[in-house]
N, C-alpha and C positions, 0 to 999 in steps of 0.2 A: 221176259223180254218185252211183252206188251206193256207191263207196268213201267219199265224203264223208258219206253217210247212215249208213253203218256206224260211222264215226268218231264222229259225233254221238251215235249210239245208245250206243256203248261209253262215251263221256264222260258221258252222262247216267246210265248205269248206275253208273259209279264214283261219280258225285256223289251219287246216291241212296243207294248203299251207305255212303258217308262220313257222310251225314246220319243214316241209321239207326244207324250205329255210335256217332255222337256222342250221339244220343238215348238209346241203351242205356247208354252210359257215364254220361250225366247222371242217368238213372234209378237206376243202381247207386249212384252217389255220394249221391243224395238218400236212397236206402233205407238204406244202411249208415251214413252219417255224419249224417243228419238225423232220419229216421224212427225207426230203431232206438234211438238214444240217448234220444229223447224218450219212447219207450214202455217201454224196458227199463232206462234209466239206465246203459247200457253204459259201463263204465270209470269211473263216478262212485262214490265211497265217502264215508262219513261217519264221523267219530270218535265212538264211543259216549260219551255224557256220564255223569257220576256222578249217579245218581238215588236211591241209598239215603238214607233219611232224609226223602224227600219223601212227601207224601200222594198217594193215588190221584187225588184231584181235581186236584192240581197237575200230575200226569203228562200228562193228556190234552192240555192246551194246550202244555205244555213240549215234549213229544215231537212233537206235531203240527207245531209250527213248524220242527222239524228233519227232517220227512219220515220219522219213525220211529213205530212202534206198540209197544204193550206187551200182555202177556198174563199174568194172574195164574194161576200153576200150583201155588201152595202157600200155606198160611197156618199160622202158628205163633204162640206167645206169647212175647214178650220183655219182661221187666219194665222199666219206666222209659220205654218208647216209647209214643207216642200210637197209638190204634187206626187201622188202615188205613194205616200207614206202611210204606214199602218197607224190608225188612230185607236182602234179597240181590237181585242182578241177574245175568243171564246173557244176552249177553256182558258181560264186565267193562268198567269204564271205560277208555277209551284204545284199545280194539280198533277195527279198521276193518271196517265193514259197508256193504252196499248200501242205498240209499234204500228205505224201505218195510219194512225188516227189523223183525221182532218182537223185543222185549226181554222175556225171561221173568223175572217178579219173584215173590218171596214177600213177603207182607205180614203185619203184626202183627194178631192177632185182637183183636176188641173186648172179649171176655170171656175171662179166663184159664180154662184147662181145670181140671177137678177131678181131684185125685189123692188117694190114700189117706194118711191121717195116719200117719207113722212112730211107732214106740214109742220114747219118750224116758224114760219112767218107770223109775227104778232106776239110771239112768246118771248120770254127772257132767255138769256144765254144759258143760265143754269138749267132751265127746263129743256132747252134744245139739246144740251149735253146728255141729259137723262134719256130723252127720246132716241137719240142717235145710238146710245149704248144698247138700248133694248132691241134695236134693229141690226145690231152688229155692224154699225157704221162708226167712223172715227171723226172726232171734231178736229178740224184743221185750223187754218188761220182765221183770226177774228179781226176784221177791219172796221174801225169806228169812223162813221161819217156824220156830217152835220145833219141832225134831225131832232126834233123836239121829243120824239119817242125814245126816251133814255133807256138804254140797255135792252131795247126791243129789236128782235131780228127783223130786218127789212128785206133781205134777199139771201138766197142760198145757192152755192156754186159747187160743181164737181168738175175737176180738171179745167177750171177757168170758164166753164159754161154755166149760165144760170139755169137752175133746175126748178121746175114747178112741182108741187105736191102731186104724187101719183105717177110721175115720170119714172121709167125703169133705170135703176142704177145697180152696179155690181156690189154684192155683199162685201163689206170690208173697205168700201171706198172712203176717201177723205172728203169731208164736206166743209167748205169754207163759208164763213158767215159775214154778212155786212150788217152792222149793228148801229143804231142811233146813239149819238153821244149826249143827247139831251139839249143840244144847242142847234139853233137854226142858222141858215145862211143869211137871214134877213138882218140888216143893220138898222138899229133904232136909235133915236135920240135919247140920251140919258134924261129921264124925267127929273124935274126939280121937286124934291120932297121936303126940303128943310122948311120948318114952320108948320107942317101938317101934323095932325094927330096921327099916331101910329096906325090906327085902324084905317083911316082914309089913305095913308101912304101905302098900306098893304094892298088895298083895292086897286090903286093906280098901278102898282108894280105888276100884280098878277093879271090885270086887265090888258096890259101891253105885252103879255107873253114872257115876262121876266119873273125872277124868283127872289124872295127875301133871303139874304144870307144870314150873317151874324147880326144879332140885335144886342147892343151894349147899352146898359142903363148907367146914367151918370148924373151928377148934380147940375142943376140949371144955372149957368153963369150969370144970366140976366133976368132971373126970376120967371122963366117960362113955365107954363103949366105942365104938371106931370103928364107924360105920354106924348109930349111934343118932340118931333124929330129935330135934333140939333145939328147933326152932321150926316153925311152920306158918302159912300165910296162905291163906285166912281162918282166924282163930282160932276154935277150938271153944269152946262155952259155951252157957248157957241162952238159947234163942231164936235162936241163930245158924243161919241157913238158907242153902242153896246149891241152885242149879238143877242138875238132872241134866245131865251132860256138861260142867260147868264145871271149871276147873283149880284144883288145890291146890298151892301152892309149898311146898317143904320145905327146911329148913336141917339138915344132917346132920353129925355129928361125924366128924373124921378127914380125911385127905388125899383129894384127887380121885383116884378109881381110874384106873389106866392102861388105856387101851383095848387089847385084844389086837391083835397085828399080823395083818392079813389075808393 
């Protein structure tokens, strides 16, 4: 009888141990394969979408549907983009992240920052364009005015107001230029050059603030010495006027001089 009781007791013990072990295994299974994945998203990843170019308002719903968040960690100004538009993102599109991950973004500022106006006065238009580009400014209208400083920037304007170097201007502003056309307002009498040697005629022209234009060599109809000015354009005479900086073309006796070998 005692042996039978012991056998039943031992059998019950093993049965209870088996039940307890099964319960423990079940709890472990539920904890590791049901509870943990539901609370930590263990093993689940999401492909980061492209969000550059989207507005901040669009981001909230767009990323919320994908179990992602975002955080604005920087703002800058990029010309041509709408305010509060995403410029950069981290992580990049296509990377794998866990659900709930924050995507760090930089957005476009509403108002462009102020910068100091660079000095363009005295330089060429080409030089001004390069400087403006390096400052994130735009070249606007170029207005040529009478001035002997040909192709030289005389004044710089933003929104119709003359701007001096160092004045604050908004990044991305359009800068209009006033540029010399190489001609002055001064009206001069056309000098009489016919009969002069070409060297003397050149000194007279440049001394009066004028320029030598085309020089055409031709045969001397009346035996004039080589290098003598035979004709000029415009022609000198009573009331003949020319603007400072304009050209005078010359016809000169003799053959075309041979340029020296460099």
